[in-house]
N, C-alpha and C positions, 0 to 999 in steps of 0.2 A: 459372454458378458457384452453388453452394448458398448459401442464406441463413444467418443466424445462428440461427434457430429459436427466438426469443423476441421478445416485444414489451414495450415499456414501458407501464405503466399511468399514467404521469405524464410530463410533459415533462422534457427534460434539465435546464433551470433548476430545476424543482421537485425533481427528484432531487438535484441538487447542494445545494439548500437543506436538504432533509430529511437527507441524509448529514451535512452540516456540523452541523446541530442535534443529531443523535443522537450524533455524535462529541464535541461540546462537553459534552453531558450525561454521556457516559462518562468524560471527563476530570474533570469536577466530582465524579463519584462515586469515581473511583480515587485522586485526589490525596490525600485524607485517609487512605486505606488504605495507600498506598505511601510517603508521606513523613512524617517527624516534623519539626515546625518548632520550632527552638530559640529561646526568647525572647531578645530583644536585651537585653543587660545595661544597666541604667539608667546606669551610670557610663561607658559607651562613648562616646567622643568623637563628635560629630555628623558629622565629616568621614568616618567610616567608612561612612556611608550604608547600613547594614544595616537595612532596613525590612521589616516583615511583607509589604508589598505586593510588594517586590522578590523576597523569598524565594518567595512564592506564584507570581509570574509565572515565575520560573526553574524552579520545580517543574513547572508546566504545560508549559513548553518542553521540559524533560527528558523528561517523560512522552510528549509529542507526538512527540519524536524516536524513542522506542521504538515508538510506534504506527506511525510511518512505516516503520520497518524491518520491523516485523511485517507490515504491509500488502504490502511488496515481496516478503517471503518467501511469503506467502499467494498473491499474484498469480502468482509463478513456479510454485508448486505447482499452482495451478489451470490455468495454461497447459499444463503437462505432463499434467494430468488430462484436459483437453479434447483434447489430441493423442492420448492413449491411447484416448479415446472416438471417435476418427476425424475430429476437426476438423483442417483444414489451416491453413497460415499465413494464407490470405486470411480465413477465418472468425475465427481467433484475433485477427488484426489488427483486424478490424471490431469485435469485441466489446470490445477494449481501447483503441479510439480510435487505432489505428496502421494504417499500410499493411502490406501483406504483407511488404515488405522490412523495415519497422520491427520487426515482430514477429519476423522471422528474426534480426535483429541483437540484439534484447533476449533472445530465448530460442533460441540456436542449439542444434541437435540435436533439435528436436521432431519432425523428419520421420523419425527413425530408427524401426525397428520397435518398439523398446522405449521410445521417447520418452526416451532417455538425455539428461540435461541437460548432459553433457560435450561442450563445443564441439569437441573434437578428434575426435569420432566423426561418422559420417554424411557425406553429400554436401551441402555448403553450398548447391548450386544445385538440389537436389531439393525440389520444392514439394509433394510428396505428403504426406498425413497420416501 
């Protein structure tokens, strides 16, 4: 079975740390560009608990949710690109930390000649690229 055809220059834990650090820096950079923070009125009762810290944390969470969805879209597009380039489910699975079957479940239809993402096309048991 052919390999993945790339090798890491760092360990998996180092990669995880690096990606997390870079993503945190991206979020810190984007939050002020994306969100406007409304000052808490001085006469607002304390039980409302609208604090700048809470607003900032919720803005980060909201942005990270969008980043997660974008990553999933990019992941799916890249899986289809890999299939169009000739990679099969075994290679796509290994590159994405999945088994061949896991990759097939996540991205059905990659084995079709056009790498059509529509799960209603293609033979679900066909493991060819």
